[in-house]
N, CA and C atoms of all chains as a GROMACS GRO file, in nm:
protein
  654
    1MET      N    1   6.573  15.821  15.006
    1MET     CA    2   6.534  15.744  14.888
    1MET      C    3   6.576  15.598  14.905
    2ILE      N    4   6.488  15.510  14.865
    2ILE     CA    5   6.516  15.367  14.877
    2ILE      C    6   6.592  15.318  14.754
    3LYS      N    7   6.701  15.248  14.779
    3LYS     CA    8   6.780  15.195  14.668
    3LYS      C    9   6.748  15.048  14.648
    4ILE      N   10   6.755  15.007  14.523
    4ILE     CA   11   6.730  14.866  14.494
    4ILE      C   12   6.847  14.782  14.543
    5ASP      N   13   6.814  14.676  14.615
    5ASP     CA   14   6.915  14.587  14.672
    5ASP      C   15   6.930  14.465  14.580
    6TRP      N   16   7.017  14.480  14.479
    6TRP     CA   17   7.035  14.370  14.384
    6TRP      C   18   7.116  14.256  14.444
    7GLU      N   19   7.194  14.285  14.546
    7GLU     CA   20   7.287  14.184  14.599
    7GLU      C   21   7.218  14.075  14.679
    8LYS      N   22   7.116  14.115  14.753
    8LYS     CA   23   7.057  14.025  14.853
    8LYS      C   24   7.017  13.889  14.796
    9GLN      N   25   6.965  13.890  14.675
    9GLN     CA   26   6.908  13.767  14.620
    9GLN      C   27   6.973  13.729  14.488
   10GLY      N   28   7.106  13.746  14.483
   10GLY     CA   29   7.182  13.702  14.366
   10GLY      C   30   7.144  13.774  14.237
   11GLY      N   31   7.112  13.901  14.249
   11GLY     CA   32   7.086  13.979  14.128
   11GLY      C   33   6.944  13.970  14.076
   12LEU      N   34   6.859  13.900  14.149
   12LEU     CA   35   6.719  13.886  14.107
   12LEU      C   36   6.624  13.939  14.213
   13LEU      N   37   6.525  14.015  14.168
   13LEU     CA   38   6.419  14.060  14.257
   13LEU      C   39   6.288  13.995  14.216
   14PRO      N   40   6.207  13.950  14.313
   14PRO     CA   41   6.073  13.908  14.276
   14PRO      C   42   5.989  14.030  14.238
   15ALA      N   43   5.909  14.015  14.134
   15ALA     CA   44   5.815  14.121  14.094
   15ALA      C   45   5.674  14.065  14.104
   16VAL      N   46   5.596  14.126  14.191
   16VAL     CA   47   5.454  14.094  14.201
   16VAL      C   48   5.384  14.168  14.087
   17VAL      N   49   5.294  14.101  14.019
   17VAL     CA   50   5.227  14.163  13.906
   17VAL      C   51   5.078  14.174  13.936
   18GLN      N   52   5.029  14.298  13.932
   18GLN     CA   53   4.889  14.324  13.966
   18GLN      C   54   4.818  14.389  13.848
   19ASP      N   55   4.696  14.349  13.824
   19ASP     CA   56   4.616  14.407  13.716
   19ASP      C   57   4.566  14.546  13.756
   20TYR      N   58   4.588  14.642  13.668
   20TYR     CA   59   4.552  14.782  13.697
   20TYR      C   60   4.402  14.799  13.715
   21LYS      N   61   4.325  14.732  13.632
   21LYS     CA   62   4.178  14.752  13.636
   21LYS      C   63   4.112  14.673  13.747
   22SER      N   64   4.144  14.543  13.755
   22SER     CA   65   4.072  14.456  13.848
   22SER      C   66   4.139  14.447  13.984
   23ASP      N   67   4.263  14.494  13.995
   23ASP     CA   68   4.344  14.483  14.117
   23ASP      C   69   4.382  14.339  14.151
   24GLU      N   70   4.350  14.246  14.063
   24GLU     CA   71   4.383  14.106  14.088
   24GLU      C   72   4.536  14.086  14.083
   25VAL      N   73   4.587  14.004  14.173
   25VAL     CA   74   4.729  13.965  14.165
   25VAL      C   75   4.740  13.856  14.058
   26LEU      N   76   4.815  13.883  13.955
   26LEU     CA   77   4.817  13.797  13.837
   26LEU      C   78   4.924  13.688  13.844
   27MET      N   79   5.043  13.726  13.891
   27MET     CA   80   5.156  13.632  13.888
   27MET      C   81   5.271  13.691  13.968
   28LEU      N   82   5.375  13.612  13.984
   28LEU     CA   83   5.501  13.662  14.037
   28LEU      C   84   5.611  13.609  13.946
   29ALA      N   85   5.705  13.698  13.910
   29ALA     CA   86   5.817  13.654  13.829
   29ALA      C   87   5.942  13.727  13.878
   30TYR      N   88   6.056  13.696  13.820
   30TYR     CA   89   6.182  13.750  13.869
   30TYR      C   90   6.244  13.845  13.767
   31VAL      N   91   6.315  13.943  13.819
   31VAL     CA   92   6.366  14.053  13.739
   31VAL      C   93   6.513  14.076  13.774
   32ASN      N   94   6.597  14.084  13.672
   32ASN     CA   95   6.734  14.129  13.696
   32ASN      C   96   6.747  14.275  13.648
   33GLU      N   97   6.866  14.330  13.660
   33GLU     CA   98   6.881  14.473  13.628
   33GLU      C   99   6.841  14.503  13.484
   34GLU      N  100   6.881  14.414  13.395
   34GLU     CA  101   6.853  14.434  13.252
   34GLU      C  102   6.702  14.426  13.225
   35ALA      N  103   6.634  14.332  13.289
   35ALA     CA  104   6.489  14.319  13.270
   35ALA      C  105   6.417  14.442  13.322
   36LEU      N  106   6.465  14.497  13.434
   36LEU     CA  107   6.401  14.618  13.488
   36LEU      C  108   6.425  14.736  13.395
   37ARG      N  109   6.548  14.746  13.345
   37ARG     CA  110   6.580  14.855  13.253
   37ARG      C  111   6.491  14.850  13.129
   38LEU      N  112   6.476  14.732  13.072
   38LEU     CA  113   6.392  14.715  12.953
   38LEU      C  114   6.245  14.745  12.984
   39THR      N  115   6.202  14.704  13.102
   39THR     CA  116   6.063  14.730  13.143
   39THR      C  117   6.038  14.881  13.150
   40LEU      N  118   6.131  14.952  13.212
   40LEU     CA  119   6.114  15.097  13.228
   40LEU      C  120   6.128  15.169  13.093
   41GLU      N  121   6.217  15.122  13.010
   41GLU     CA  122   6.242  15.189  12.882
   41GLU      C  123   6.131  15.165  12.780
   42THR      N  124   6.081  15.041  12.778
   42THR     CA  125   5.982  15.007  12.674
   42THR      C  126   5.839  15.022  12.721
   43GLY      N  127   5.819  15.022  12.854
   43GLY     CA  128   5.682  15.028  12.905
   43GLY      C  129   5.610  14.895  12.898
   44TYR      N  130   5.684  14.789  12.872
   44TYR     CA  131   5.626  14.653  12.873
   44TYR      C  132   5.707  14.564  12.967
   45ALA      N  133   5.637  14.476  13.038
   45ALA     CA  134   5.701  14.394  13.141
   45ALA      C  135   5.801  14.296  13.082
   46HIS      N  136   5.921  14.300  13.138
   46HIS     CA  137   6.027  14.204  13.106
   46HIS      C  138   6.069  14.134  13.235
   47TYR      N  139   6.111  14.009  13.222
   47TYR     CA  140   6.153  13.930  13.337
   47TYR      C  141   6.280  13.853  13.303
   48TRP      N  142   6.333  13.787  13.407
   48TRP     CA  143   6.441  13.692  13.387
   48TRP      C  144   6.384  13.553  13.416
   49SER      N  145   6.391  13.466  13.318
   49SER     CA  146   6.342  13.330  13.339
   49SER      C  147   6.449  13.248  13.409
   50ARG      N  148   6.418  13.201  13.530
   50ARG     CA  149   6.514  13.120  13.605
   50ARG      C  150   6.528  12.980  13.547
   51SER      N  151   6.423  12.929  13.482
   51SER     CA  152   6.433  12.794  13.426
   51SER      C  153   6.505  12.795  13.292
   52ARG      N  154   6.482  12.899  13.212
   52ARG     CA  155   6.544  12.905  13.080
   52ARG      C  156   6.672  12.989  13.081
   53ASN      N  157   6.699  13.052  13.195
   53ASN     CA  158   6.817  13.139  13.204
   53ASN      C  159   6.826  13.241  13.093
   54GLN      N  160   6.716  13.312  13.074
   54GLN     CA  161   6.720  13.417  12.971
   54GLN      C  162   6.618  13.526  12.998
   55LEU      N  163   6.646  13.642  12.941
   55LEU     CA  164   6.551  13.752  12.945
   55LEU      C  165   6.424  13.711  12.872
   56TRP      N  166   6.315  13.770  12.915
   56TRP     CA  167   6.186  13.724  12.867
   56TRP      C  168   6.092  13.843  12.867
   57LYS      N  169   6.044  13.878  12.749
   57LYS     CA  170   5.939  13.980  12.741
   57LYS      C  171   5.806  13.908  12.748
   58LYS      N  172   5.731  13.936  12.853
   58LYS     CA  173   5.603  13.869  12.874
   58LYS      C  174   5.512  13.891  12.753
   59GLY      N  175   5.464  13.782  12.696
   59GLY     CA  176   5.370  13.792  12.585
   59GLY      C  177   5.436  13.798  12.449
   60GLU      N  178   5.568  13.788  12.446
   60GLU     CA  179   5.637  13.801  12.316
   60GLU      C  180   5.591  13.694  12.217
   61THR      N  181   5.570  13.572  12.266
   61THR     CA  182   5.521  13.470  12.174
   61THR      C  183   5.369  13.452  12.185
   62SER      N  184   5.313  13.463  12.305
   62SER     CA  185   5.169  13.440  12.324
   62SER      C  186   5.084  13.561  12.287
   63GLY      N  187   5.146  13.678  12.284
   63GLY     CA  188   5.069  13.801  12.263
   63GLY      C  189   5.008  13.856  12.391
   64HIS      N  190   5.028  13.785  12.502
   64HIS     CA  191   4.969  13.828  12.629
   64HIS      C  192   5.059  13.927  12.701
   65LEU      N  193   5.072  14.042  12.637
   65LEU     CA  194   5.162  14.148  12.684
   65LEU      C  195   5.112  14.213  12.812
   66GLN      N  196   5.206  14.272  12.884
   66GLN     CA  197   5.173  14.349  13.004
   66GLN      C  198   5.226  14.490  12.987
   67ARG      N  199   5.136  14.583  12.958
   67ARG     CA  200   5.176  14.723  12.946
   67ARG      C  201   5.184  14.783  13.086
   68ILE      N  202   5.294  14.848  13.113
   68ILE     CA  203   5.320  14.898  13.248
   68ILE      C  204   5.241  15.025  13.278
   69GLU      N  205   5.170  15.022  13.390
   69GLU     CA  206   5.110  15.145  13.442
   69GLU      C  207   5.203  15.207  13.546
   70GLN      N  208   5.249  15.124  13.637
   70GLN     CA  209   5.343  15.170  13.741
   70GLN      C  210   5.440  15.058  13.775
   71VAL      N  211   5.562  15.099  13.812
   71VAL     CA  212   5.657  15.009  13.877
   71VAL      C  213   5.684  15.067  14.016
   72ARG      N  214   5.661  14.986  14.118
   72ARG     CA  215   5.681  15.031  14.256
   72ARG      C  216   5.786  14.943  14.324
   73LEU      N  217   5.850  14.998  14.426
   73LEU     CA  218   5.957  14.930  14.499
   73LEU      C  219   5.917  14.923  14.646
   74ASP      N  220   5.951  14.814  14.712
   74ASP     CA  221   5.910  14.804  14.853
   74ASP      C  222   6.011  14.870  14.946
   75CYS      N  223   5.976  14.874  15.073
   75CYS     CA  224   6.046  14.957  15.171
   75CYS      C  225   6.190  14.914  15.195
   76ASP      N  226   6.223  14.788  15.172
   76ASP     CA  227   6.363  14.750  15.188
   76ASP      C  228   6.433  14.721  15.055
   77GLY      N  229   6.369  14.765  14.947
   77GLY     CA  230   6.436  14.766  14.817
   77GLY      C  231   6.464  14.631  14.758
   78ASP      N  232   6.391  14.528  14.801
   78ASP     CA  233   6.419  14.395  14.746
   78ASP      C  234   6.300  14.326  14.680
   79THR      N  235   6.194  14.401  14.655
   79THR     CA  236   6.078  14.347  14.585
   79THR      C  237   6.014  14.456  14.500
   80LEU      N  238   5.972  14.419  14.379
   80LEU     CA  239   5.905  14.512  14.289
   80LEU      C  240   5.757  14.480  14.280
   81LEU      N  241   5.680  14.582  14.245
   81LEU     CA  242   5.538  14.563  14.212
   81LEU      C  243   5.515  14.625  14.075
   82TYR      N  244   5.476  14.542  13.979
   82TYR     CA  245   5.439  14.589  13.846
   82TYR      C  246   5.287  14.600  13.843
   83ILE      N  247   5.236  14.718  13.816
   83ILE     CA  248   5.091  14.733  13.795
   83ILE      C  249   5.070  14.748  13.644
   84VAL      N  250   4.993  14.656  13.588
   84VAL     CA  251   4.994  14.639  13.442
   84VAL      C  252   4.854  14.637  13.381
   85HIS      N  253   4.852  14.669  13.252
   85HIS     CA  254   4.736  14.645  13.167
   85HIS      C  255   4.762  14.512  13.097
   86GLN      N  256   4.693  14.409  13.141
   86GLN     CA  257   4.718  14.274  13.091
   86GLN      C  258   4.635  14.247  12.966
   87THR      N  259   4.701  14.203  12.860
   87THR     CA  260   4.630  14.154  12.741
   87THR      C  261   4.612  14.003  12.754
   88GLY      N  262   4.488  13.956  12.748
   88GLY     CA  263   4.461  13.812  12.760
   88GLY      C  264   4.494  13.762  12.899
   89PRO      N  265   4.502  13.630  12.915
   89PRO     CA  266   4.532  13.573  13.047
   89PRO      C  267   4.679  13.593  13.082
   90ALA      N  268   4.709  13.607  13.211
   90ALA     CA  269   4.849  13.619  13.254
   90ALA      C  270   4.914  13.481  13.265
   91CYS      N  271   4.835  13.380  13.295
   91CYS     CA  272   4.891  13.247  13.325
   91CYS      C  273   4.903  13.164  13.197
   92HIS      N  274   5.010  13.084  13.192
   92HIS     CA  275   5.032  12.999  13.075
   92HIS      C  276   4.927  12.889  13.062
   93THR      N  277   4.851  12.865  13.170
   93THR     CA  278   4.745  12.763  13.166
   93THR      C  279   4.619  12.816  13.098
   94GLY      N  280   4.615  12.946  13.075
   94GLY     CA  281   4.495  13.007  13.018
   94GLY      C  282   4.407  13.073  13.123
   95GLU      N  283   4.442  13.051  13.252
   95GLU     CA  284   4.369  13.119  13.359
   95GLU      C  285   4.412  13.266  13.362
   96LYS      N  286   4.323  13.351  13.408
   96LYS     CA  287   4.353  13.494  13.414
   96LYS      C  288   4.472  13.521  13.505
   97SER      N  289   4.469  13.459  13.622
   97SER     CA  290   4.576  13.474  13.721
   97SER      C  291   4.640  13.338  13.747
   98CYS      N  292   4.768  13.340  13.782
   98CYS     CA  293   4.836  13.215  13.819
   98CYS      C  294   4.790  13.160  13.953
   99PHE      N  295   4.722  13.241  14.032
   99PHE     CA  296   4.685  13.200  14.169
   99PHE      C  297   4.543  13.142  14.173
  100PHE      N  298   4.512  13.049  14.082
  100PHE     CA  299   4.377  12.996  14.073
  100PHE      C  300   4.354  12.881  14.172
  101THR      N  301   4.456  12.840  14.244
  101THR     CA  302   4.441  12.729  14.339
  101THR      C  303   4.423  12.780  14.481
  102LEU      N  304   4.309  12.747  14.539
  102LEU     CA  305   4.280  12.787  14.676
  102LEU      C  306   4.333  12.679  14.769
  103LEU      N  307   4.430  12.717  14.856
  103LEU     CA  308   4.481  12.622  14.955
  103LEU      C  309   4.389  12.617  15.074
  104ASP      N  310   4.340  12.734  15.111
  104ASP     CA  311   4.263  12.740  15.235
  104ASP      C  312   4.187  12.870  15.239
  105SER      N  313   4.070  12.864  15.300
  105SER     CA  314   3.982  12.979  15.302
  105SER      C  315   3.928  13.005  15.442
  106ALA      N  316   3.933  13.131  15.482
  106ALA     CA  317   3.861  13.177  15.601
  106ALA      C  318   3.884  13.092  15.725
  107LYS      N  319   4.013  13.072  15.759
  107LYS     CA  320   4.042  12.997  15.880
  107LYS      C  321   4.053  13.086  16.005
  108GLY      N  322   4.050  13.218  15.984
  108GLY     CA  323   4.058  13.309  16.098
  108GLY      C  324   3.927  13.308  16.175
  109GLU      N  325   3.925  13.384  16.282
  109GLU     CA  326   3.804  13.389  16.365
  109GLU      C  327   3.688  13.446  16.285
  110MET      N  328   4.615  11.823  14.072
  110MET     CA  329   4.637  11.912  14.187
  110MET      C  330   4.780  11.964  14.189
  111ILE      N  331   4.795  12.087  14.221
  111ILE     CA  332   4.928  12.147  14.224
  111ILE      C  333   4.992  12.125  14.360
  112LYS      N  334   5.114  12.074  14.359
  112LYS     CA  335   5.186  12.050  14.484
  112LYS      C  336   5.283  12.164  14.512
  113ILE      N  337   5.302  12.193  14.638
  113ILE     CA  338   5.397  12.298  14.675
  113ILE      C  339   5.539  12.249  14.650
  114ASP      N  340   5.616  12.331  14.581
  114ASP     CA  341   5.754  12.298  14.548
  114ASP      C  342   5.848  12.365  14.649
  115TRP      N  343   5.870  12.294  14.761
  115TRP     CA  344   5.954  12.352  14.866
  115TRP      C  345   6.101  12.349  14.829
  116GLU      N  346   6.139  12.260  14.739
  116GLU     CA  347   6.281  12.239  14.710
  116GLU      C  348   6.341  12.354  14.628
  117LYS      N  349   6.263  12.408  14.536
  117LYS     CA  350   6.316  12.500  14.435
  117LYS      C  351   6.393  12.617  14.494
  118GLN      N  352   6.345  12.666  14.608
  118GLN     CA  353   6.403  12.789  14.661
  118GLN      C  354   6.451  12.770  14.805
  119GLY      N  355   6.512  12.655  14.828
  119GLY     CA  356   6.573  12.628  14.958
  119GLY      C  357   6.475  12.626  15.073
  120GLY      N  358   6.356  12.575  15.048
  120GLY     CA  359   6.259  12.560  15.156
  120GLY      C  360   6.177  12.684  15.187
  121LEU      N  361   6.196  12.788  15.107
  121LEU     CA  362   6.121  12.912  15.129
  121LEU      C  363   6.040  12.951  15.006
  122LEU      N  364   5.916  12.989  15.029
  122LEU     CA  365   5.832  13.041  14.922
  122LEU      C  366   5.803  13.189  14.948
  123PRO      N  367   5.808  13.272  14.844
  123PRO     CA  368   5.760  13.408  14.862
  123PRO      C  369   5.608  13.406  14.877
  124ALA      N  370   5.558  13.489  14.969
  124ALA     CA  371   5.414  13.505  14.986
  124ALA      C  372   5.379  13.651  14.959
  125VAL      N  373   5.300  13.672  14.857
  125VAL     CA  374   5.245  13.804  14.827
  125VAL      C  375   5.129  13.826  14.923
  126VAL      N  376   5.121  13.944  14.982
  126VAL     CA  377   5.014  13.970  15.079
  126VAL      C  378   4.925  14.082  15.026
  127GLN      N  379   4.797  14.048  15.012
  127GLN     CA  380   4.701  14.142  14.955
  127GLN      C  381   4.590  14.169  15.056
  128ASP      N  382   4.548  14.295  15.063
  128ASP     CA  383   4.439  14.334  15.153
  128ASP      C  384   4.304  14.289  15.097
  129TYR      N  385   4.227  14.221  15.179
  129TYR     CA  386   4.099  14.165  15.134
  129TYR      C  387   4.001  14.274  15.092
  130LYS      N  388   3.999  14.385  15.168
  130LYS     CA  389   3.898  14.489  15.140
  130LYS      C  390   3.941  14.581  15.026
  131SER      N  391   4.065  14.631  15.032
  131SER     CA  392   4.109  14.733  14.936
  131SER      C  393   4.174  14.672  14.812
  132ASP      N  394   4.209  14.543  14.818
  132ASP     CA  395   4.283  14.476  14.710
  132ASP      C  396   4.426  14.526  14.695
  133GLU      N  397   4.469  14.615  14.782
  133GLU     CA  398   4.605  14.668  14.775
  133GLU      C  399   4.707  14.557  14.805
  134VAL      N  400   4.818  14.558  14.729
  134VAL     CA  401   4.928  14.467  14.762
  134VAL      C  402   5.005  14.531  14.877
  135LEU      N  403   5.012  14.460  14.989
  135LEU     CA  404   5.065  14.520  15.112
  135LEU      C  405   5.214  14.496  15.130
  136MET      N  406   5.261  14.377  15.100
  136MET     CA  407   5.400  14.340  15.127
  136MET      C  408   5.429  14.206  15.060
  137LEU      N  409   5.555  14.168  15.068
  137LEU     CA  410   5.596  14.032  15.030
  137LEU      C  411   5.687  13.982  15.141
  138ALA      N  412   5.663  13.857  15.182
  138ALA     CA  413   5.751  13.798  15.283
  138ALA      C  414   5.770  13.651  15.248
  139TYR      N  415   5.853  13.582  15.326
  139TYR     CA  416   5.888  13.445  15.292
  139TYR      C  417   5.832  13.347  15.394
  140VAL      N  418   5.800  13.228  15.346
  140VAL     CA  419   5.728  13.129  15.425
  140VAL      C  420   5.800  12.994  15.411
  141ASN      N  421   5.827  12.930  15.525
  141ASN     CA  422   5.872  12.790  15.517
  141ASN      C  423   5.755  12.698  15.555
  142GLU      N  424   5.778  12.570  15.558
  142GLU     CA  425   5.667  12.476  15.580
  142GLU      C  426   5.598  12.500  15.714
  143GLU      N  427   5.680  12.527  15.815
  143GLU     CA  428   5.626  12.550  15.950
  143GLU      C  429   5.541  12.679  15.954
  144ALA      N  430   5.589  12.783  15.887
  144ALA     CA  431   5.514  12.909  15.884
  144ALA      C  432   5.381  12.891  15.812
  145LEU      N  433   5.382  12.813  15.705
  145LEU     CA  434   5.256  12.790  15.633
  145LEU      C  435   5.160  12.708  15.719
  146ARG      N  436   5.215  12.606  15.787
  146ARG     CA  437   5.130  12.523  15.874
  146ARG      C  438   5.065  12.608  15.982
  147LEU      N  439   5.144  12.694  16.046
  147LEU     CA  440   5.090  12.780  16.152
  147LEU      C  441   4.988  12.880  16.096
  148THR      N  442   5.013  12.929  15.976
  148THR     CA  443   4.919  13.022  15.912
  148THR      C  444   4.784  12.954  15.891
  149LEU      N  445   4.789  12.831  15.838
  149LEU     CA  446   4.664  12.759  15.808
  149LEU      C  447   4.594  12.716  15.937
  150GLU      N  448   4.672  12.676  16.038
  150GLU     CA  449   4.612  12.628  16.163
  150GLU      C  450   4.553  12.738  16.248
  151THR      N  451   4.623  12.853  16.254
  151THR     CA  452   4.579  12.960  16.344
  151THR      C  453   4.491  13.062  16.273
  152GLY      N  454   4.500  13.069  16.139
  152GLY     CA  455   4.425  13.171  16.067
  152GLY      C  456   4.491  13.308  16.074
  153TYR      N  457   4.616  13.312  16.117
  153TYR     CA  458   4.691  13.439  16.118
  153TYR      C  459   4.824  13.419  16.046
  154ALA      N  460   4.865  13.522  15.971
  154ALA     CA  461   4.983  13.511  15.886
  154ALA      C  462   5.110  13.493  15.967
  155HIS      N  463   5.184  13.388  15.931
  155HIS     CA  464   5.318  13.362  15.986
  155HIS      C  465   5.417  13.358  15.871
  156TYR      N  466   5.540  13.400  15.899
  156TYR     CA  467   5.646  13.403  15.798
  156TYR      C  468   5.776  13.350  15.859
  157TRP      N  469   5.874  13.337  15.768
  157TRP     CA  470   6.010  13.308  15.811
  157TRP      C  471   6.094  13.432  15.785
  158SER      N  472   6.154  13.485  15.889
  158SER     CA  473   6.239  13.602  15.872
  158SER      C  474   6.377  13.558  15.826
  159ARG      N  475   6.415  13.603  15.706
  159ARG     CA  476   6.546  13.566  15.652
  159ARG      C  477   6.658  13.642  15.723
  160SER      N  478   6.629  13.761  15.775
  160SER     CA  479   6.735  13.837  15.842
  160SER      C  480   6.755  13.789  15.985
  161ARG      N  481   6.646  13.754  16.052
  161ARG     CA  482   6.657  13.709  16.191
  161ARG      C  483   6.661  13.557  16.203
  162ASN      N  484   6.642  13.488  16.092
  162ASN     CA  485   6.643  13.342  16.092
  162ASN      C  486   6.547  13.283  16.195
  163GLN      N  487   6.426  13.333  16.193
  163GLN     CA  488   6.328  13.275  16.285
  163GLN      C  489   6.185  13.291  16.235
  164LEU      N  490   6.100  13.206  16.287
  164LEU     CA  491   5.958  13.217  16.260
  164LEU      C  492   5.907  13.349  16.316
  165TRP      N  493   5.802  13.400  16.253
  165TRP     CA  494   5.758  13.534  16.284
  165TRP      C  495   5.608  13.540  16.260
  166LYS      N  496   5.535  13.567  16.367
  166LYS     CA  497   5.391  13.592  16.350
  166LYS      C  498   5.374  13.741  16.328
  167LYS      N  499   5.324  13.777  16.210
  167LYS     CA  500   5.309  13.919  16.175
  167LYS      C  501   5.220  13.988  16.279
  168GLY      N  502   5.272  14.096  16.338
  168GLY     CA  503   5.193  14.174  16.432
  168GLY      C  504   5.205  14.127  16.575
  169GLU      N  505   5.289  14.027  16.599
  169GLU     CA  506   5.298  13.973  16.735
  169GLU      C  507   5.342  14.081  16.835
  170THR      N  508   5.437  14.166  16.795
  170THR     CA  509   5.477  14.274  16.885
  170THR      C  510   5.404  14.406  16.853
  171SER      N  511   5.384  14.434  16.724
  171SER     CA  512   5.322  14.562  16.684
  171SER      C  513   5.170  14.562  16.700
  172GLY      N  514   5.111  14.445  16.704
  172GLY     CA  515   4.964  14.436  16.702
  172GLY      C  516   4.905  14.443  16.561
  173HIS      N  517   4.991  14.461  16.463
  173HIS     CA  518   4.941  14.474  16.325
  173HIS      C  519   4.923  14.336  16.260
  174LEU      N  520   4.830  14.263  16.315
  174LEU     CA  521   4.803  14.125  16.274
  174LEU      C  522   4.742  14.117  16.135
  175GLN      N  523   4.758  14.002  16.075
  175GLN     CA  524   4.696  13.974  15.945
  175GLN      C  525   4.610  13.849  15.959
  176ARG      N  526   4.481  13.869  15.967
  176ARG     CA  527   4.389  13.755  15.974
  176ARG      C  528   4.366  13.704  15.832
  177ILE      N  529   4.380  13.575  15.816
  177ILE     CA  530   4.375  13.514  15.682
  177ILE      C  531   4.232  13.501  15.632
  178GLU      N  532   4.210  13.551  15.512
  178GLU     CA  533   4.085  13.523  15.442
  178GLU      C  534   4.103  13.404  15.349
  179GLN      N  535   4.212  13.407  15.272
  179GLN     CA  536   4.244  13.298  15.181
  179GLN      C  537   4.394  13.282  15.171
  180VAL      N  538   4.436  13.156  15.149
  180VAL     CA  539   4.573  13.128  15.107
  180VAL      C  540   4.563  13.062  14.970
  181ARG      N  541   4.632  13.119  14.872
  181ARG     CA  542   4.628  13.066  14.736
  181ARG      C  543   4.769  13.029  14.692
  182LEU      N  544   4.777  12.935  14.596
  182LEU     CA  545   4.904  12.885  14.545
  182LEU      C  546   4.908  12.909  14.395
  183ASP      N  547   5.027  12.941  14.343
  183ASP     CA  548   5.032  12.969  14.199
  183ASP      C  549   5.050  12.840  14.117
  184CYS      N  550   5.046  12.857  13.986
  184CYS     CA  551   5.035  12.743  13.893
  184CYS      C  552   5.155  12.651  13.896
  185ASP      N  553   5.272  12.700  13.934
  185ASP     CA  554   5.385  12.608  13.941
  185ASP      C  555   5.428  12.580  14.085
  186GLY      N  556   5.342  12.613  14.179
  186GLY     CA  557   5.358  12.568  14.317
  186GLY      C  558   5.475  12.630  14.391
  187ASP      N  559   5.522  12.747  14.346
  187ASP     CA  560   5.637  12.806  14.415
  187ASP      C  561   5.613  12.947  14.467
  188THR      N  562   5.488  12.991  14.469
  188THR     CA  563   5.455  13.123  14.525
  188THR      C  564   5.318  13.117  14.590
  189LEU      N  565   5.306  13.182  14.705
  189LEU     CA  566   5.179  13.188  14.776
  189LEU      C  567   5.118  13.328  14.767
  190LEU      N  568   4.987  13.332  14.781
  190LEU     CA  569   4.916  13.460  14.794
  190LEU      C  570   4.832  13.453  14.921
  191TYR      N  571   4.864  13.542  15.015
  191TYR     CA  572   4.782  13.553  15.135
  191TYR      C  573   4.685  13.670  15.115
  192ILE      N  574   4.558  13.644  15.125
  192ILE     CA  575   4.460  13.753  15.123
  192ILE      C  576   4.414  13.772  15.267
  193VAL      N  577   4.434  13.894  15.318
  193VAL     CA  578   4.426  13.914  15.463
  193VAL      C  579   4.339  14.032  15.504
  194HIS      N  580   4.293  14.024  15.627
  194HIS     CA  581   4.232  14.139  15.694
  194HIS      C  582   4.344  14.201  15.778
  195GLN      N  583   4.394  14.314  15.733
  195GLN     CA  584   4.510  14.378  15.796
  195GLN      C  585   4.465  14.470  15.909
  196THR      N  586   4.522  14.451  16.027
  196THR     CA  587   4.503  14.546  16.137
  196THR      C  588   4.616  14.647  16.133
  197GLY      N  589   4.582  14.776  16.124
  197GLY     CA  590   4.685  14.880  16.119
  197GLY      C  591   4.764  14.873  15.991
  198PRO      N  592   4.879  14.944  15.986
  198PRO     CA  593   4.962  14.942  15.866
  198PRO      C  594   5.035  14.808  15.853
  199ALA      N  595   5.060  14.768  15.727
  199ALA     CA  596   5.137  14.644  15.706
  199ALA      C  597   5.286  14.671  15.716
  200CYS      N  598   5.327  14.793  15.682
  200CYS     CA  599   5.470  14.824  15.672
  200CYS      C  600   5.526  14.872  15.806
  201HIS      N  601   5.650  14.833  15.834
  201HIS     CA  602   5.714  14.873  15.960
  201HIS      C  603   5.741  15.024  15.964
  202THR      N  604   5.734  15.092  15.846
  202THR     CA  605   5.755  15.238  15.843
  202THR      C  606   5.630  15.314  15.886
  203GLY      N  607   5.518  15.242  15.899
  203GLY     CA  608   5.392  15.307  15.932
  203GLY      C  609   5.304  15.330  15.810
  204GLU      N  610   5.361  15.307  15.690
  204GLU     CA  611   5.279  15.316  15.568
  204GLU      C  612   5.187  15.194  15.562
  205LYS      N  613   5.074  15.213  15.495
  205LYS     CA  614   4.977  15.104  15.483
  205LYS      C  615   5.039  14.985  15.409
  206SER      N  616   5.105  15.016  15.298
  206SER     CA  617   5.168  14.913  15.215
  206SER      C  618   5.318  14.938  15.210
  207CYS      N  619   5.396  14.832  15.194
  207CYS     CA  620   5.541  14.847  15.179
  207CYS      C  621   5.580  14.907  15.043
  208PHE      N  622   5.487  14.907  14.948
  208PHE     CA  623   5.520  14.951  14.812
  208PHE      C  624   5.486  15.099  14.792
  209PHE      N  625   5.531  15.184  14.883
  209PHE     CA  626   5.495  15.326  14.875
  209PHE      C  627   5.588  15.405  14.784
  210THR      N  628   5.692  15.340  14.731
  210THR     CA  629   5.787  15.410  14.645
  210THR      C  630   5.756  15.384  14.498
  211LEU      N  631   5.726  15.491  14.425
  211LEU     CA  632   5.699  15.480  14.283
  211LEU      C  633   5.831  15.492  14.207
  212LEU      N  634   5.868  15.386  14.135
  212LEU     CA  635   5.990  15.393  14.052
  212LEU      C  636   5.959  15.461  13.921
  213ASP      N  637   5.841  15.428  13.869
  213ASP     CA  638   5.811  15.478  13.736
  213ASP      C  639   5.663  15.463  13.709
  214SER      N  640   5.611  15.554  13.633
  214SER     CA  641   5.467  15.558  13.608
  214SER      C  642   5.438  15.577  13.460
  215ALA      N  643   5.344  15.496  13.410
  215ALA     CA  644   5.283  15.518  13.277
  215ALA      C  645   5.385  15.539  13.167
  216LYS      N  646   5.480  15.445  13.155
  216LYS     CA  647   5.576  15.456  13.046
  216LYS      C  648   5.529  15.384  12.919
  217GLY      N  649   5.415  15.313  12.929
  217GLY     CA  650   5.362  15.244  12.811
  217GLY      C  651   5.305  15.345  12.713
  218GLU      N  652   5.258  15.295  12.603
  218GLU     CA  653   5.201  15.385  12.501
  218GLU      C  654   5.081  15.457  12.560
   0.00000   0.00000   0.00000
């Protein structure tokens, strides 16, 4: 069984957030133990805001909640994947996903 | 235009890696400026290994290369999304994706 490695990154794990229906990658945010516990207990995505230094329930003020379908852990226990039912846009800009900026396309062979 | 914020996280950005065909989230790894430059120039995913402290072309020894379809940047310029054509499994365990461990499922309403 893979154990969560809270130590490696100062008590914070990055959580990749993916839309359950569209499979789109919506955002990435950070999670501490308390945020993960609340996410698993309530079934709604919680994070740790590094800029505001506080727990944060996604959508608490905007209404753009993320209902959890699955929480997955990666092979070395230092990254989470939240698969969610997203209400409204995930990004604070109003875009569906935070990754709306294309840096580069199709540079491979 | 969104600029990459290299300073925020000590010169490293997390890169979410998604499969172009299946939309599956395959892994998360870290990228410094040089790794991103090589990724964009060669069209193959490069990372910075935090454990080995060195640049790393994914698949260089295993053959499990990641040909880049798109590189995307998030709204606050501190996370990348690589959309790739994955050769073989992405995970060193032989699993297709590193996120093969389910922590929790369907705890929402």
